[in-house]
C-alpha positions as CSV (number, residue, x, y, z in Angstrom):
1,M,1.6,5.1,-2.3
2,K,1.4,8.3,-4.3
3,Q,-0.8,6.5,-6.9
4,L,-3.1,5.4,-4.1
5,Q,-3.4,9.0,-2.8
6,L,-4.0,10.3,-6.2
7,L,-6.7,7.7,-6.8
8,L,-8.4,8.7,-3.5
9,F,-8.4,12.4,-4.4
10,I,-9.9,11.7,-7.8
11,C,-12.7,9.7,-6.1
12,F,-13.3,12.5,-3.6
13,L,-13.6,15.0,-6.5
14,S,-16.0,12.7,-8.2
15,V,-18.2,12.4,-5.1
16,C,-18.2,16.2,-4.7
17,A,-19.2,16.6,-8.3
18,V,-22.1,14.1,-8.0
19,F,-23.2,15.7,-4.7
20,T,-23.2,19.2,-6.3
21,S,-25.1,17.9,-9.3
22,C,-27.8,16.3,-7.1
23,R,-27.9,19.4,-4.9
24,K,-28.5,21.7,-7.9
25,E,-31.3,19.3,-9.1
26,E,-32.9,19.4,-5.7
27,M,-32.9,23.2,-5.7
28,V,-34.7,23.2,-9.0
29,L,-37.3,20.9,-7.6
30,I,-38.2,23.2,-4.7
31,E,-38.3,26.4,-6.7
32,T,-42.0,27.4,-6.5
33,P,-43.7,30.4,-8.2
34,E,-44.6,33.1,-5.7
35,E,-48.3,32.7,-6.5
36,D,-48.2,29.1,-5.3
37,Q,-46.7,29.9,-1.9
38,L,-48.9,30.0,1.1
39,V,-47.8,33.1,3.0
40,Y,-48.6,34.0,6.6
41,N,-51.3,36.7,7.0
42,S,-52.0,36.7,3.3
43,T,-55.6,36.9,2.0
44,I,-55.8,33.3,1.1
45,A,-54.2,32.2,4.4
46,N,-56.8,34.2,6.4
47,L,-59.7,32.8,4.3
48,I,-58.5,29.2,4.9
49,Q,-58.2,29.9,8.6
50,R,-61.7,31.4,8.8
51,T,-63.2,28.5,6.9
52,S,-61.5,26.0,9.3
53,M,-62.4,28.0,12.4
54,H,-64.6,26.3,15.1
55,D,-68.3,27.2,14.6
56,G,-69.8,28.0,18.0
57,S,-73.4,28.5,16.8
58,T,-74.5,24.8,16.7
59,D,-75.7,24.9,20.3
60,N,-77.3,28.4,20.5
61,I,-80.4,26.8,22.1
62,I,-78.2,26.2,25.1
63,D,-75.6,29.1,25.4
64,R,-77.0,31.8,23.1
65,A,-73.5,32.5,21.8
66,N,-71.9,32.2,18.4
67,C,-68.2,32.5,19.3
68,Y,-68.0,29.3,21.4
69,S,-69.8,26.0,22.0
70,I,-70.1,23.8,25.1
71,K,-67.7,20.8,24.9
72,R,-69.6,17.6,24.6
73,P,-70.6,15.4,26.4
74,F,-72.4,17.4,29.1
75,A,-75.5,17.1,31.2
76,L,-78.4,19.5,31.6
77,K,-82.1,19.6,32.6
78,A,-84.7,21.2,30.2
79,N,-87.9,22.1,32.1
80,G,-86.7,19.7,34.8
81,K,-86.2,16.7,32.4
82,P,-82.6,15.4,32.2
83,V,-80.8,15.4,28.9
84,W,-77.4,13.9,28.1
85,V,-75.8,15.8,25.1
86,E,-73.2,13.6,23.4
87,K,-73.7,14.8,19.8
88,V,-75.3,17.8,18.1
89,D,-78.5,15.9,17.3
90,D,-79.1,15.4,21.0
91,L,-79.9,19.1,21.2
92,K,-83.2,18.2,19.4
93,W,-84.3,16.7,22.7
94,V,-84.1,20.1,24.4
95,E,-86.1,21.6,21.6
96,H,-88.7,18.9,21.7
97,I,-89.1,19.5,25.5
98,F,-89.4,23.2,25.0
99,D,-91.9,22.8,22.1
100,D,-94.1,20.4,24.1
101,S,-96.1,23.2,25.6
102,D,-96.5,26.8,24.7
103,E,-98.1,27.6,28.1
104,D,-95.0,27.0,30.3
105,I,-91.7,29.0,30.8
106,D,-88.8,27.2,29.3
107,L,-86.0,26.6,31.9
108,L,-82.5,25.3,31.4
109,D,-80.3,24.0,34.1
110,L,-76.7,23.2,33.2
111,T,-74.3,21.1,35.3
112,F,-71.1,22.8,36.2
113,P,-68.1,22.8,35.8
114,L,-68.1,22.4,32.1
115,S,-65.7,23.3,29.3
116,I,-66.3,25.6,26.3
117,V,-64.5,25.5,23.0
118,L,-63.6,28.9,21.5
119,N,-63.3,29.8,17.8
120,D,-59.6,29.0,17.9
121,F,-60.3,25.5,19.3
122,S,-58.9,26.5,22.7
123,E,-60.8,25.2,25.7
124,V,-61.8,27.0,28.9
125,T,-63.3,25.6,32.1
126,V,-66.3,27.6,33.5
127,N,-67.7,27.0,36.9
128,S,-71.0,28.9,36.9
129,M,-73.7,30.4,34.8
130,G,-72.3,33.8,35.6
131,E,-68.9,32.8,34.1
132,L,-70.7,31.4,31.0
133,V,-72.7,34.6,30.5
134,S,-69.5,36.6,30.7
135,Y,-68.0,34.7,27.8
136,S,-71.3,35.2,25.9
137,S,-71.1,38.9,26.3
138,N,-67.9,38.9,24.3
139,C,-69.5,37.3,21.2
140,N,-71.1,39.2,18.4
141,G,-74.9,39.3,18.7
142,E,-77.5,37.5,16.6
143,N,-76.8,37.5,12.9
144,E,-74.0,40.0,13.2
145,V,-71.0,39.5,10.9
146,D,-68.3,37.2,12.5
147,D,-65.0,35.7,11.5
148,D,-66.0,32.1,10.8
149,I,-67.1,31.0,7.4
150,E,-69.8,28.3,7.6
151,C,-71.1,28.0,4.0
152,L,-68.3,25.7,2.9
153,D,-66.0,23.1,4.4
154,F,-62.8,21.5,3.4
155,S,-62.6,17.8,2.5
156,Y,-59.7,16.1,4.2
157,P,-56.9,15.0,4.1
158,I,-55.0,18.0,2.8
159,T,-51.2,17.7,2.2
160,A,-48.8,20.5,2.7
161,S,-45.0,20.8,1.9
162,M,-42.6,23.0,3.9
163,F,-39.1,23.8,2.9
164,N,-36.7,24.9,5.7
165,A,-34.0,27.1,4.3
166,F,-31.7,26.6,7.3
167,N,-31.3,22.8,7.0
168,E,-32.6,22.6,3.4
169,M,-35.0,19.9,4.3
170,I,-38.5,19.4,3.0
171,D,-41.2,18.3,5.4
172,I,-44.5,16.8,4.4
173,V,-47.5,17.2,6.7
174,T,-51.0,15.6,6.3
175,L,-53.8,17.7,7.8
176,K,-56.9,15.6,8.7
177,S,-59.3,18.0,10.3
178,D,-60.3,21.6,10.8
179,I,-58.4,21.9,14.0
180,E,-55.2,20.7,12.4
181,L,-55.6,23.0,9.4
182,F,-56.5,26.0,11.6
183,H,-53.4,25.6,13.8
184,F,-51.2,25.0,10.7
185,I,-52.3,28.3,9.2
186,N,-51.8,30.0,12.6
187,D,-48.2,28.8,12.7
188,L,-47.3,29.7,9.1
189,D,-44.8,32.3,10.2
190,R,-42.7,29.5,11.9
191,F,-42.2,27.7,8.6
192,G,-40.2,28.4,5.5
193,L,-41.6,28.1,2.0
194,V,-45.1,26.4,2.3
195,T,-47.2,25.0,-0.6
196,L,-50.4,23.0,-0.6
197,Q,-50.8,19.9,-2.7
198,F,-53.7,20.2,-5.2
199,P,-56.3,19.4,-6.2
200,I,-58.3,20.3,-3.0
201,T,-62.0,19.7,-2.6
202,V,-64.4,22.0,-0.8
203,K,-68.0,21.1,0.0
204,L,-70.8,23.7,0.0
205,I,-73.5,23.6,2.7
206,D,-75.9,22.0,0.2
207,G,-73.5,19.1,-0.5
208,T,-72.1,20.4,-3.8
209,Q,-68.4,19.6,-4.1
210,I,-66.0,21.9,-5.9
211,T,-62.5,20.9,-6.9
212,V,-59.8,23.6,-7.0
213,N,-56.3,23.3,-8.5
214,S,-54.4,26.4,-7.2
215,L,-54.3,28.9,-4.4
216,A,-55.9,31.5,-6.7
217,E,-58.8,29.2,-7.5
218,L,-59.2,28.4,-3.8
219,E,-59.2,32.1,-2.9
220,S,-61.8,32.8,-5.6
221,T,-64.0,29.9,-4.5
222,I,-64.1,30.9,-0.8
223,K,-64.8,34.5,-1.7
224,T,-67.6,33.5,-4.0
225,Y,-69.3,31.2,-1.5
226,E,-68.5,32.7,1.9
227,N,-72.0,34.3,2.0
228,Y,-73.7,31.6,0.0
229,C,-75.9,30.5,2.9
230,D,-77.7,31.7,6.0
231,E,-75.2,30.8,8.8
232,D,-78.1,30.6,11.2
233,D,-76.3,32.7,13.8
234,D,-79.5,33.7,15.6
235,F,-80.8,32.4,18.9
236,D,-84.3,31.3,17.7
237,Y,-83.8,27.6,17.6
238,N,-87.4,27.2,16.4
239,D,-87.2,29.1,13.1
240,D,-85.6,26.7,10.7
241,D,-86.7,23.2,11.7
242,C,-87.5,22.2,8.1
243,N,-84.2,22.9,6.4
244,D,-84.1,19.3,5.1
245,C,-87.8,18.6,4.9
246,T,-89.3,17.2,1.7
247,T,-92.9,16.5,0.6
248,N,-92.0,12.8,0.3
249,Q,-90.9,12.7,3.9
250,L,-94.1,14.5,5.0
251,S,-96.3,12.1,2.9
252,E,-94.6,9.1,4.3
253,I,-95.1,10.1,7.9
254,L,-98.7,11.3,7.5
255,T,-99.9,8.3,5.5
256,H,-98.1,5.6,7.4
257,C,-99.5,6.6,10.8
258,T,-103.2,6.4,11.4
259,D,-105.6,8.3,13.7
260,W,-103.8,11.6,14.1
261,S,-105.1,13.9,16.7
262,V,-105.0,17.7,16.9
263,D,-102.5,18.6,19.5
264,Q,-102.5,22.4,19.0
265,L,-104.8,24.7,17.1
266,E,-104.7,28.4,16.8
267,R,-106.7,30.5,14.3
268,Y,-106.7,34.2,13.9
269,G,-104.7,34.5,17.2
270,N,-107.3,32.5,19.2
271,D,-106.7,29.2,21.0
272,Y,-108.8,26.3,19.8
273,D,-106.6,23.4,21.2
274,N,-109.6,21.5,22.4
275,Y,-112.0,22.2,19.5
276,Y,-111.3,18.9,17.7
277,N,-110.8,16.7,20.8
278,N,-111.4,13.0,20.0
279,Y,-111.3,13.6,16.2
280,K,-109.1,11.0,14.4
281,F,-107.5,12.2,11.1
282,N,-106.2,9.9,8.4
283,F,-104.2,11.0,5.4
284,S,-104.0,8.9,2.2
285,E,-101.3,9.0,-0.5
286,N,-104.0,9.8,-3.1
287,G,-104.5,13.2,-1.6
288,T,-107.6,12.5,0.5
289,V,-108.0,13.0,4.2
290,S,-110.8,12.0,6.5
291,A,-111.7,12.7,10.1
292,K,-113.8,10.4,12.3
293,Y,-115.7,11.6,15.3
294,Y,-118.0,9.2,17.2
295,G,-119.2,7.4,14.1
296,N,-119.3,10.5,11.8
297,T,-116.8,10.8,9.0
298,Y,-115.7,14.1,7.4
299,A,-113.9,13.9,4.1
300,G,-111.5,16.3,2.4
301,T,-108.3,16.7,0.5
302,W,-104.7,17.6,1.2
303,V,-101.7,18.5,-1.1
304,A,-98.1,19.5,-0.4
305,S,-95.6,21.3,-2.6
306,G,-92.3,23.0,-2.2
307,T,-89.1,22.0,-0.3
308,G,-87.3,22.8,2.9
309,N,-88.8,25.6,4.9
310,D,-91.0,26.6,2.0
311,I,-93.3,23.6,1.9
312,T,-97.0,24.6,1.5
313,V,-99.6,22.2,2.6
314,T,-103.2,22.9,1.6
315,I,-105.8,21.2,3.7
316,N,-109.5,21.4,2.8
317,I,-112.1,19.6,4.9
318,P,-115.3,21.5,4.3
319,D,-117.0,20.5,7.5
320,L,-114.0,21.3,9.7
321,P,-113.1,24.9,8.7
322,Y,-110.5,25.5,11.4
323,C,-108.3,22.8,9.8
324,N,-108.5,24.5,6.4
325,N,-105.6,26.7,5.3
326,N,-102.6,27.0,3.0
327,W,-100.3,25.9,5.8
328,V,-96.5,26.2,5.9
329,L,-94.8,23.1,7.2
330,H,-92.9,24.3,10.2
331,E,-91.5,21.1,11.7
332,I,-91.6,17.3,11.6
333,S,-90.7,15.9,15.0
334,Q,-90.2,12.3,15.9
335,Y,-89.0,12.4,19.5
336,N,-91.2,10.3,21.8
337,D,-94.3,11.1,19.7
338,S,-94.6,12.0,16.1
339,K,-95.7,15.6,15.5
340,V,-96.3,17.5,12.3
341,D,-96.5,21.3,12.9
342,F,-98.1,23.7,10.4
343,R,-98.1,27.5,10.7
344,V,-99.1,30.7,9.0
345,G,-97.5,33.8,10.4
346,N,-97.9,34.3,14.2
347,D,-101.7,33.8,14.3
348,D,-102.4,30.4,12.8
349,R,-101.1,27.1,13.9
350,L,-102.2,23.4,13.5
351,R,-100.1,20.6,15.0
352,Y,-101.1,16.9,14.5
353,K,-99.8,14.3,17.0
354,N,-99.5,10.6,16.9
355,N,-97.7,8.0,19.0
356,C,-96.9,5.6,16.1
357,D,-93.3,4.8,15.2
């Protein structure tokens, strides 16, 4: 019997020794240099949270507010025409309706109640235009500095490890979206030691991807690119419609549709909308353009250069002088009708219209 007890005691000591050995090994594994720890309210934690913050400027054409957006889907009427907004691109319908005529007053009628999404992703129900305006008044104004960083985004998923000193357990969490990352950073003070799994990829607004391998690299990258772009936090929805325009896109639209008409024409601040009524314009890939009017043909040239909002289009039809200018491509619209809008400053405008697809 004594031999059995002695044997059991030896086994118990052996188990304890193994447990202690394993435990020491685990503690070594979770030791993390201070520079790799994600700490609540640190510079890098705040930068991560500002980058993952909800951007409220995407629907400024509707609410004229940068610190919240209207939760989709929602219904509205633009100049009396119903619009169902289910995705950001649907807001282009509102712009198209507003752009259709420069002679009317643009009116917007929202259907209440609706919900708005604040910068911290919380949602609030508003029941009237008055309530909506009261939230707008709390936002920073046009192009004023605000908290959210819009020039770069995180690529997901992002993996984080949390060590709880009380129960000595390590939890692994996978973050799959801005809202999850934002709330994770917001709750850092509830966790123990927190580390992120690298590498992490961030994507700039122009599509460039940058791989970072440490918190220090991540902090440096965000600081470098946080003002890399125009965040477009103004309320003029009509000032940047050609961010993604290319000369190839312009050429494809102009040359694949025939018989363009002049929809709007202003020169030197004067209105000539009807000056070229019944003229049919045709653009060719070889850089020639012709206009037909009751059996008469007027020949000229066109050429485009540049990119984005800096595309210059030179039109020269000697017999039609009001068409001729070094135009700046303002917008290519393909909602209902196809429209190509050229402008120079506030005094000159030429918009061609076509109903081809």
